[in-house]
C-alpha positions as CSV (number, residue, x, y, z in Angstrom):
1,M,0.0,7.2,-17.6
2,K,-2.4,4.4,-17.3
3,E,-2.8,4.6,-13.9
4,K,-3.6,8.5,-13.9
5,K,-6.4,7.5,-16.3
6,Q,-7.7,4.9,-14.1
7,V,-7.7,7.2,-11.5
8,S,-9.6,9.8,-13.4
9,H,-12.3,7.1,-14.6
10,Y,-13.0,6.4,-11.2
11,C,-13.2,10.2,-9.9
12,Y,-15.7,10.8,-12.7
13,L,-17.6,7.9,-11.7
14,F,-17.4,8.9,-7.9
15,A,-18.6,12.3,-9.0
16,A,-21.6,11.0,-11.0
17,F,-22.6,8.7,-8.3
18,C,-22.6,11.7,-5.9
19,F,-24.6,14.0,-8.2
20,F,-27.2,11.2,-8.7
21,I,-27.7,10.8,-4.9
22,S,-28.1,14.7,-4.6
23,A,-30.5,14.8,-7.6
24,V,-32.7,12.2,-6.4
25,I,-32.9,13.8,-3.1
26,N,-33.8,17.3,-4.5
27,L,-36.4,15.6,-6.8
28,F,-38.6,14.7,-3.9
29,Q,-38.3,18.2,-2.3
30,N,-40.7,21.1,-3.2
31,D,-38.5,23.9,-3.5
32,T,-35.4,22.4,-5.3
33,Q,-37.1,20.1,-8.1
34,Y,-35.4,22.5,-10.8
35,L,-32.2,21.8,-9.5
36,S,-32.6,18.0,-9.9
37,V,-32.7,18.3,-13.8
38,I,-29.4,20.0,-13.9
39,Q,-27.7,17.5,-11.6
40,F,-29.3,14.7,-13.7
41,F,-27.5,16.4,-16.6
42,L,-24.2,16.5,-14.7
43,V,-24.5,12.8,-13.9
44,A,-24.6,11.9,-17.7
45,V,-21.8,14.4,-18.4
46,F,-19.7,12.7,-15.7
47,F,-20.6,9.3,-16.9
48,V,-19.6,10.1,-20.5
49,L,-16.5,11.5,-19.4
50,S,-15.7,8.5,-17.3
51,K,-16.3,6.3,-20.4
52,R,-14.1,8.4,-22.6
53,M,-11.2,7.9,-19.8
54,D,-12.0,4.0,-20.0
55,E,-11.5,3.9,-23.8
56,N,-7.9,5.8,-23.9
């Protein structure tokens, strides 16, 4: 069970990192700046989820 939580922790961190990179790229494009705000929220959500998996 501990191994599954550790894998989930790293997957959530990887998802947060990917959304962060995508949000930064979209932030500097004129037609997709609104999308970067949503992606920054998703970064926060996945980061919190990864911390929750790390606690238990």
